[in-house]
N, C-alpha and C positions, 0 to 999 in steps of 0.2 A: 787544351785543346793545342796540337805543334801549330809552328807560324807555315807548313804550309797545307795545315789546313782552314788556318784561315785566309789562306790567299786563298785558295780555291772554292770556300765559304764566298766569296769577298766578288768573288769572277761569277758566278751561281749567281746570288744576288742581282749585279750588274747585267749581265745577260736576263736574269727574270724581269727584269725591267726595260732595257729597253724591248723585248715583246710583247712586253704589254703596254709600251707606248703605240709600236708599229700596229696591233690587233687591232686596235680602234678607229684604224683610218679607214675611208673609205674607198673606193678600187679611181675615183677624180681624185681623191688627196695624196692618190702615190705619186701625180704626177706636179701637185703644184710647186713650182720655186719657194726656194724662204728660209727650206729649215736652215741652212747656213749659204747667206750672201744669194746663189739662183740653188743650188744645189736643191733638189727634187727628193721625197721622201725614195724612191725609187734608188735613185744616184746614193747615196748615203749605204742603204742596203748593199749598192754596190763594191763601191771601196770598204768597206767595212768583211765583206767577202773577201776580198784580193787579199787585204791585208792578212786579215786570218788561216787566208793556207800557205799567202808565204813563212809567215810566223812561226807554222806548223811546220813547214817546208824546211826551215832556217834551225827545228829545235827540236824535228830530225834525224837531220844532219850532223846535229854538232854529240846530239846522241850517240849517233855507229860512230865517227871518225873520231870526236872528241877536239876538232877544231872548225872556230868560226868559218861559214864560206861570207861574210860579209864583214865592213870595217867601215869608220870614220869617211875613208874617202871616196870610198864606196857609194855610186849614187844612187838615191831610193829608184824606186818603179815611178815612173811619171807616167799613166798612161797618155793621158794628153800631149804630154809633150811630145811621145816616142809616136804620136798618130801625128807631130807636127798641125794641131790644131789649138786653140784660141779659149776659146768656148768650153761651156764645163764640158765631160766624158757624159753622155749619156750610153745606160744598156738599155 
């Protein structure tokens, strides 16, 4: 098995585990804080979705141009700071 296939398999297992855990939640559980500090499961999914979309965009840009569109000095997207709020970002 190639290194690429091993990575893809590991990623698929991770996504499957994440889906399995969230599938067990009731409607009320989705809004209960405590996943990480005061984050709810809904907050966590929103965070993962934004990260996934940004990463996909960056990887596609790298694939198309051969150049990175970010570097260590560029600040990461922080929705709470961008909105000027100090409480947990909710969607």
